[in-house]
C-alpha positions in Angstrom: 63.6 61.1 4.6 60.1 59.8 5.2 57.4 62.3 6.2 56.1 61.6 9.7 52.3 61.2 9.7 50.1 62.7 12.4 48.6 59.3 13.1 51.1 56.6 14.0 49.1 53.7 12.5 46.5 53.2 9.9 44.1 51.9 12.5 44.4 55.1 14.5 43.7 57.2 11.4 40.6 55.0 10.6 39.2 55.5 14.1 39.8 59.3 13.9 37.9 59.4 10.6 35.0 57.5 12.0 34.9 59.8 15.0 34.8 62.9 12.8 32.1 61.4 10.7 30.0 60.6 13.7 30.4 64.2 14.9 29.3 65.6 11.6 26.2 63.4 11.5 25.4 64.4 15.0 25.7 68.1 14.2 23.4 67.7 11.2 20.9 65.9 13.4 18.4 65.3 10.7 16.5 62.2 11.6 18.6 60.2 14.0 21.6 60.3 16.3 24.5 58.3 15.1 27.0 56.6 17.5 30.0 54.5 16.6 31.9 51.7 18.3 35.0 49.9 17.1 36.1 46.3 17.9 39.5 44.8 17.2 39.6 41.2 15.8 42.4 38.9 14.9 42.2 36.6 11.8 43.9 33.3 11.2 47.1 34.9 9.8 47.5 36.9 13.0 46.6 40.3 11.6 44.3 42.7 13.5 41.3 44.3 11.9 39.0 47.1 13.1 35.3 46.7 12.8 33.1 49.8 13.3 29.5 49.5 14.2 27.1 52.5 13.7 23.9 52.6 15.7 21.0 55.1 15.4 18.4 56.1 17.9 15.0 57.1 16.9 14.1 60.7 17.0 11.4 61.7 19.6 10.6 64.9 17.9 7.2 63.5 16.8 6.2 63.1 20.4 6.8 66.8 21.1 3.7 69.0 21.5 3.8 71.8 19.0 1.6 74.8 19.8 -0.7 76.1 17.1 -0.4 79.3 15.3 -3.1 81.0 17.3 -1.5 80.0 20.5 1.8 81.3 19.4 0.2 84.6 18.4 -1.5 85.0 21.8 1.8 84.3 23.7 3.7 86.8 21.6 0.9 89.3 22.3 1.1 88.8 26.0 4.9 89.2 26.0 4.8 92.5 24.0 1.9 93.9 26.0 3.0 96.6 28.5 1.8 96.4 32.1 -0.3 99.6 31.7 -2.2 98.0 28.8 -3.4 94.9 30.7 -7.1 94.6 31.6 -6.8 95.2 35.4 -3.9 97.6 35.2 -6.1 100.6 35.8 -7.8 99.3 38.9 -7.0 101.5 41.9 -5.9 98.6 44.2 -3.7 97.2 41.4 -2.1 100.7 41.0 -1.4 100.9 44.7 0.1 97.5 44.9 2.4 98.0 41.8 3.5 101.4 43.2 4.3 99.7 46.6 6.3 96.9 44.9 8.2 99.4 42.8 9.0 101.5 45.9 10.3 98.4 47.7 12.6 97.6 44.9 14.0 101.1 45.0 14.5 101.0 48.8 11.7 103.4 49.7 10.3 101.1 52.4 8.2 103.7 54.2 6.4 104.8 51.0 5.8 101.2 50.1 4.3 100.4 53.5 2.1 103.5 53.4 0.6 102.5 50.0 0.1 98.9 51.1 -1.6 100.0 54.3 -3.9 102.3 52.3 -4.8 99.4 50.0 -5.7 97.2 53.1 -7.8 99.9 54.7 -9.5 101.2 51.6 -10.2 98.0 49.6 -11.1 95.2 52.1 -12.5 93.0 49.3 -9.5 93.4 46.9 -7.9 90.4 45.4 -4.5 91.9 46.5 -5.3 91.8 50.2 -3.1 88.7 50.8 -0.3 89.9 48.6 -0.3 93.3 50.3 -0.2 91.7 53.8 2.8 89.6 52.7 4.5 92.6 51.0 4.4 94.6 54.2 6.4 91.9 56.0 8.8 91.7 53.0 9.4 95.4 53.2 10.4 95.2 56.9 12.6 92.1 56.1 14.5 93.8 53.3 15.0 96.9 55.4 17.0 95.0 57.9 18.0 96.0 61.4 17.0 94.6 64.7 13.8 96.7 65.0 12.8 96.1 61.4 13.3 92.4 61.6 11.2 92.2 64.8 8.4 94.0 63.0 8.8 91.7 60.0 8.4 88.6 62.3 5.2 90.0 63.7 3.8 90.7 60.2 4.7 87.2 59.0 3.0 85.7 62.1 -0.1 87.8 61.4 -0.1 86.6 57.8 0.0 82.9 58.9 -2.9 83.6 61.3 -5.1 85.2 58.7 -4.2 83.0 55.7 -3.1 79.6 57.2 -4.0 77.6 54.1 -2.5 79.9 51.5 0.7 78.6 49.7 2.4 81.8 50.8 2.0 80.8 54.5 4.9 78.3 54.2 7.0 81.2 52.7 6.1 83.4 55.6 7.1 80.8 58.1 10.3 80.3 56.2 11.0 84.0 56.5 10.6 83.9 60.2 13.3 81.3 60.5 15.5 83.3 58.1 15.1 86.4 60.4 16.8 84.5 63.3 19.2 82.8 60.9 20.5 86.2 59.8 21.0 87.3 63.4 22.9 84.1 64.4 26.2 84.7 66.1 29.3 82.6 66.3 29.2 79.4 68.5 31.2 81.0 71.3 28.7 83.9 71.6 25.1 84.2 72.6 23.2 81.2 71.0 19.6 82.5 71.7 19.1 83.4 68.0 20.2 79.9 66.9 17.8 78.3 69.3 14.9 80.4 67.9 16.0 79.6 64.3 16.0 75.9 65.0 12.5 76.1 66.5 11.1 78.1 63.6 12.5 75.8 60.9 11.2 72.8 62.7 7.8 74.4 63.0 7.9 75.0 59.2 8.7 71.4 58.4 6.0 70.1 60.7 3.2 72.5 59.6 4.0 72.6 55.9 5.4 69.2 54.9 4.1 69.5 51.3 5.7 72.9 50.5 8.3 73.3 47.8 10.5 75.1 50.4 11.0 72.0 52.5 14.4 71.1 51.0 15.6 74.7 51.7 14.3 74.6 55.3 16.0 71.2 55.9 19.3 72.6 54.8 19.0 75.7 57.0 18.1 73.5 59.9 21.2 71.4 59.3 23.3 74.5 59.3 21.7 75.8 62.5 22.3 72.4 64.2 25.9 72.5 63.0 26.4 75.8 65.0 24.7 74.3 68.1 26.8 71.2 67.9 30.0 73.2 67.6 29.1 75.2 70.7 28.5 72.0 72.8 31.7 70.4 71.5 33.8 73.5 72.3 32.5 73.6 75.8 33.2 69.9 76.2 36.8 70.4 75.0 37.2 73.2 77.5 36.1 71.0 80.4 38.4 68.2 79.1 41.5 70.6 79.3 40.5 71.3 83.0 40.2 67.5 83.8 36.5 67.9 84.6 35.5 64.6 83.0 31.8 64.3 84.2 31.1 67.6 82.5 33.1 66.5 79.4 31.1 63.3 79.1 27.8 65.1 79.5 28.5 67.6 76.7 30.0 65.1 74.3 27.1 62.6 74.9 24.6 65.4 74.2 26.2 66.1 70.8 26.2 62.4 70.0 22.5 62.0 70.8 21.1 65.3 69.5 23.2 66.2 66.4 24.2 63.0 64.5 25.1 64.9 61.3 27.8 67.0 63.0 30.8 67.5 60.7 33.3 66.7 63.5 31.4 63.7 65.0 34.6 61.6 64.9 36.4 64.1 67.1 33.5 64.1 69.5 33.4 60.3 69.8 37.2 60.1 70.3 37.0 62.7 73.0 34.1 60.8 74.7 36.2 57.6 74.7 39.2 59.5 76.1 37.1 60.9 78.9 36.0 57.4 79.9 39.6 56.2 79.7 40.6 59.0 82.0 38.0 57.8 84.5 39.5 54.2 84.2 43.0 55.5 84.8 41.8 57.4 87.9 40.3 54.1 89.3 43.6 52.3 88.7 45.4 54.8 90.9 43.0 54.4 93.8 43.6 52.0 96.7 40.5 49.8 96.4 39.7 46.1 96.8 40.9 44.2 93.7 37.5 42.8 92.8 35.8 46.2 93.0 38.6 48.0 91.1 38.5 45.4 88.3 34.7 45.8 88.0 35.0 49.6 87.8 37.8 49.4 85.2 35.7 47.1 83.1 32.8 49.6 83.2 34.7 52.5 82.0 36.8 50.5 79.5 33.7 49.1 77.9 32.2 52.6 77.5 35.4 53.9 75.9 35.5 50.9 73.5 31.9 51.6 72.5 32.8 55.2 71.6 35.9 54.2 69.6 34.0 51.4 67.8 31.3 53.8 66.8 33.8 55.9 65.0 35.1 52.9 63.0 31.6 51.5 62.2 29.5 54.6 61.5 32.1 57.1 60.4 34.6 55.0 58.5 35.1 57.8 55.9 35.9 60.5 58.6 39.5 61.9 58.9 40.1 60.6 62.5 39.1 57.0 62.1 42.8 56.0 62.4 43.0 57.6 65.8 40.1 55.4 67.0 41.9 52.3 65.5 45.1 53.2 67.3 43.3 53.6 70.7 41.6 50.2 70.3 44.9 48.6 69.3 46.5 50.1 72.4 43.8 48.6 74.6 44.4 45.1 73.0 40.8 45.0 71.6 39.8 43.5 68.3 39.1 46.2 65.8 35.6 45.9 64.3 35.0 45.9 60.5 32.2 48.1 59.1 29.7 46.6 56.7 29.5 47.8 53.0 26.2 49.6 53.9 27.9 51.5 56.7 30.8 52.4 54.5 28.5 53.7 51.8 26.4 55.7 54.2 29.6 57.3 55.7 31.0 58.1 52.3 27.7 59.7 51.1 27.6 61.8 54.3 31.2 63.0 53.9 30.8 63.7 50.2 27.7 65.9 50.8 29.8 68.4 52.7 31.1 71.4 50.8 34.8 72.2 51.0 36.3 75.6 51.9 36.7 78.1 49.1 38.6 81.3 49.0 35.4 83.4 49.2 34.3 81.3 52.2 37.4 82.0 54.2 37.3 85.7 53.3 33.7 86.0 54.4 34.4 84.3 57.7 37.4 86.5 58.3 35.6 89.7 57.6 31.9 89.1 58.6 30.8 88.2 62.1 29.0 85.0 61.0 29.1 81.4 62.1 30.9 78.8 60.1 28.4 76.5 58.4 30.6 75.5 55.4 31.1 71.9 56.5 27.4 71.3 57.3 25.9 68.2 55.8 23.7 68.5 52.7 22.2 65.1 52.8 20.1 63.2 55.4 17.3 64.1 57.7 17.9 66.6 60.5 16.5 65.9 63.9 13.1 67.4 64.5 12.9 66.7 68.3 15.7 66.9 70.8 16.2 64.0 73.2 16.7 64.5 76.9 20.1 66.1 77.3 22.8 64.5 79.5 23.9 66.8 82.3 26.9 66.6 84.6 24.9 65.8 87.8 23.4 62.8 86.1 26.9 61.6 85.2 28.2 62.2 88.8 25.3 60.2 90.2 25.9 57.4 87.8 29.6 57.3 88.9 28.6 57.1 92.5 26.2 54.3 91.8 28.9 52.4 89.9 31.3 52.8 92.9 28.7 51.6 95.4 27.7 48.6 93.3 31.3 47.6 92.7 32.6 48.0 96.2 29.5 46.8 98.1 27.8 44.3 95.8 26.0 42.4 98.6 25.2 45.3 100.9 21.9 44.8 102.8 19.2 47.4 102.8 19.5 50.2 105.2 18.2 49.1 108.7 15.5 51.0 110.4 16.5 52.9 113.6 15.7 51.2 117.0 12.4 52.1 118.6 12.8 54.4 121.6 10.7 54.6 124.7 8.8 57.6 123.5 8.1 55.8 120.2 6.8 52.8 122.0 4.4 54.9 124.0 3.2 56.8 121.0 0.4 55.1 119.0 1.1 54.1 115.4 1.0 57.0 113.0 -0.4 57.0 109.5 2.4 55.8 107.2 0.9 57.5 104.2 1.9 61.0 105.5 5.6 61.9 105.8 6.8 62.2 109.4 7.7 65.6 110.6 11.4 66.1 111.8 11.9 65.8 115.5 12.4 69.1 117.3 14.8 69.5 120.3 13.2 69.0 123.7 12.3 72.2 125.6 11.2 72.7 129.2 7.7 73.6 128.0 7.4 70.1 126.5 7.7 68.3 129.8 4.2 67.0 130.6 2.6 67.9 133.9 1.0 65.4 136.3 -2.3 64.0 135.1 -5.2 65.4 137.0 -6.8 61.9 137.3 -3.6 60.3 138.6 -3.2 59.2 142.1 -2.0 61.7 144.7 1.7 61.5 145.2 2.4 60.2 141.7 5.1 61.9 139.6 5.4 62.5 135.9 8.4 61.1 134.1 9.6 61.7 130.5 12.3 59.7 128.7 14.4 61.3 126.0 15.4 59.2 122.9 19.0 58.2 123.0 19.4 58.7 126.8 18.8 56.2 129.5 15.8 57.1 131.6 16.4 57.8 135.3 14.0 56.2 137.7 11.9 58.7 139.6 12.8 59.7 143.1 10.3 59.9 145.9 10.1 63.7 145.7 10.6 64.2 142.0 12.4 63.0 138.9 15.6 64.2 137.3 15.7 64.4 133.5 18.6 65.8 131.5 20.0 67.5 134.7 16.7 69.2 135.6 14.8 68.0 138.6 11.0 68.1 138.3 9.2 68.4 141.6 5.6 67.7 142.2 3.4 68.5 145.2 1.6 65.5 146.6 0.1 64.0 149.7 3.6 63.7 151.3 3.6 67.4 151.9 6.5 68.2 149.6 6.1 71.7 148.3 7.7 73.2 145.2 9.7 76.4 146.2 9.1 79.7 144.5 12.3 79.5 142.6 11.5 76.2 141.1 14.2 74.3 143.1 17.0 76.2 141.4 19.8 77.8 143.4 20.1 81.6 143.3 23.1 82.7 141.3 25.1 85.5 143.0 28.0 86.3 145.3 28.4 84.6 148.7 28.4 87.9 150.6 24.9 89.3 150.1 25.3 92.3 152.5 23.7 95.4 150.9 25.9 98.2 149.8 25.7 101.5 151.8 23.7 104.4 150.4 25.3 106.8 147.9 26.5 110.1 149.4 24.8 113.3 148.5 26.6 115.6 146.1 28.2 118.7 147.6 26.6 122.1 146.8 28.2 124.1 143.9 30.2 127.2 144.7 28.9 130.7 143.8 30.2 132.2 140.5 32.5 135.2 141.0 32.5 137.9 138.3 35.9 139.5 138.1 34.8 142.3 135.8 33.7 145.3 137.7 30.3 146.8 136.8 30.5 149.8 134.4 33.7 148.8 132.7 34.1 147.6 129.1 36.5 145.1 127.7 39.4 146.2 125.5 38.0 144.2 122.6 34.6 146.0 122.8 36.2 149.5 123.2 36.0 151.7 120.0 38.9 153.5 118.4 39.5 157.1 119.1 39.2 158.2 115.5 36.0 156.3 115.0 37.4 153.4 113.0 37.5 149.9 114.3 40.8 148.2 114.1 40.9 145.0 112.2 41.5 142.1 114.5 44.9 140.4 114.2 45.0 137.0 112.6 46.8 134.1 114.2 48.4 132.2 111.3 49.3 129.3 113.6 45.6 128.5 114.3 44.0 128.5 110.8 44.4 129.6 107.3 42.1 130.9 104.6 42.3 132.2 101.0 43.4 135.7 102.2 46.3 134.5 104.3 49.3 132.4 103.6 48.8 128.7 104.2 50.5 126.8 106.9 53.9 125.4 106.2 55.9 122.5 107.5 54.8 120.8 110.7 52.1 123.5 111.3 49.9 121.6 108.8 49.8 118.7 111.3 48.9 120.9 114.3 45.1 120.6 114.7 45.0 123.3 117.5 
């Protein structure tokens, strides 16, 4: 029985030996790094041979800077030196600062702030002034809590005001954004903290673009914008379930314009296209002229096609790209093909997102924090928000589309006809807006002109009513006759020409009769007598008056029962 070798062929054994030799040479690493490569060749007889090539790379050890013996000695001395043995360790401001830093590490924030404030007040020219000012803010920040974080924000703002050019100013501004980031709530809750965090991170990127904290600030800004975009998308989805499509379009369009790196942008674009398709279906159910209906359908179908196409072109690596393809196929529209650059950009954006881990799910389940796991980790976040799209704008645009589609050749609105009063009135200044016309009152009727001829009457015409020609004795306007005194002897009565309103029989009523005299009061009690209630008892004790239980009840007597409770007398 032949013994089975570990290597099936001689060629495999040779390759394994070469590999082991190369590893041994690499581990020794004396002067060069050895690498091996094999190549299979076939000779004239048809047999295969292995050729191994070894290559060596030159060692760059000679280019390495080797410190001298004195330098190594000084470095070892600095490492072994205790903090108390350093030259400035015994300075009082240094002692206060080190004591405050140690108290902060141990959680004694009040003691640390007291020492730091003492340093600031006692040593105004100390080299630790800037560090002490920043350490006060750090103590408040590490203490946590709403009140402490508010105080920390104020301390960081003061530090930026006093030391705007210091490298630590960027760190202070970053901490201000972190204060609001720590207090951010979930997307379905109050988003005021998220708005403040977005403003502070943007301010940090604009004021300190050369800081080493810029990558960290950009990532935090992407996470904040992820929360803001999730809030807008959730509100849009709510309106979509209630068939409020103008509000749905406004919210989805705001997400598309403001947060292009949103993790669920494919869902947003598909929802936006569905909202436009719902508007198109609503137009198809209306009884409109065929030309206008076709124009409106084309408007909304084109907007839906643009939204679906954007998913395929700009987000080709997203999970819901097939949904957009299916919708375009159902509309009998040619499906666009993304370019290699667009595919590479979409793949890079999707690969930059981190997947959910077990600790992430446990943290989101236990802690009351927003979900920022799927936030992008590549690309530039938006530093300025465009004008948001609101529902009234969408409604006005829909009205404009309907008017343009149904009345394409409608003339401009005609001016109202000129009335008699307008013709008599001189031309007013067109630069000033005209005041609204007030209703006509009796006090507005003009009186007769003093310079007019005797016997002439004043007439007034009302806009919208045919003027009545004046009579010889007066004029009648709107049911009111206006009389004027003239040379003809016509006089205006005291009642103004109006009839007295009252009964036809105006005979005065008779005078009221005088009331009869009252009878004299008769006292039935004889003088000198006393009533039985006021008479005293014979033995000198007054008798307790009897209590009528049917009239009232109190705590000393039994309460009423039955129907007696309803008897108010």
